[in-house]
Each structure stands twice: as C-alpha cells, then as structure tokens.
N, C-alpha and C positions, 0 to 999 in steps of 0.2 A: 729045824725051826720050831719054836714053841708056839702053839695055837692059843690065842687069848680066848678064855671062856667069857661069855657074855650072858646077861640076863635081860630078857625082853619083858616089858610091862606095858599095860594099856592105859594106866591111870595118869592122866595129864597133871592132876594135882600133885601126886607124889613126884612125878618127873620135874615139875616146876620147883618143888621143894628141894630136890636133889640138885637141880641146876643152880638154885639160889645159894646152896652150900658149896658150890664150886665143882660139882660132878656133872659135866655136860653130857647129855645123851646123844647118841647117833640116831637119827631118824630113819626108819626103815619102813618101806611099804610092804604089807603082807595082805594079800587078797583085797587089794584096793583100799586098805586102811593103814594109816600111819601109826606105827608103834614106836616105843622108845627103848633103845638098847644101851645098856650100861656094862662096863667091865665088871666081872664078878669078883671083886676084890674086897679087902677089908673096909675100904671107904664106903662102898655100896652098902654093905651089911650094917655098918655102924650108923650111917645116915638113915637107912630104912628103919632101924630100931628107933632112932630119934623121932622120925616122922610118926611112927606108930605110937610112940609115947607122948605125942602131942606137944613136941618142943615148941616153945613160943618163938615166933618170928615177927619181924616188923611187917605190919599189914600191907602197907603200900609197896614195900620191897617184894613181897610175895606176889601181889597183884601184877607188878611190872614183870616179874619172872614168868608168871602164867601167860600174860599177854604176848610176851616175846616168844615163848615156846609155841603158843597157838599160831602166831604169825609164821614161824618157821615150819610148823606142821602143814599149814595151808599152802605155803610156797613149795614144800617138798612134794605135796600131792599134785599141785599144778604142774611142776616140772616133770614129775613122773608121767603124767598124762601126755605132756607134749613130746617127751623123748621116747615114750613107749617102754620106759624102764623106770627104775626107782629114782626118786628125786635127788638122792645123794650120789647118783652115778653107780651105785652098787646094785647087785641083784640078789635079794634074799627071799627065801620062801620058808 
C-alpha cells in the first residue's frame, strides 16, 4: 500500500487560498494547535507558487474561504477537546 505524503502548514491565509482554489486541507491538532495538512502533489506546489506570486483572487471569495476555514478550525479544536483526541478523529503528532 502506497503512503500518501503530506505537507503541514500553519498559515491560515495560505490554507484559505489553497481551499479557495479547490485543494481542501485536512485539519490536524498538533500540541493543542490546529494545523493544515495537504497532499504533497503537483497541485499543492503549483498553487503555493501562485500564492507566493500574489495571484489575484476575488476579495469576498477569499474572505469567505478564510472564515469557513477558521470556523472548521475552531470546531476541530473543540471536538478534539471533547473527545480527548483530534477533532477529525485521527491522531497525529
């Protein structure tokens, strides 16, 4: 079975941009903090380059993506605290 390589980032703005472009993150709790995990594929690297190149995006669409991701982040953190595990039901360190 092939193991999927993933990249974990802490930047909610970059994560919101990637989500806006269709690359949804997996939310993972590390040391009590929610981080964003993406598949380490061509899409991730292409979109990260576009983010760093300051690709223009529609402002309200980006803000909506950011708010949605922040809401998911808070929910994952709350669920993790209630379950005594990570909010998405997985255990990552």
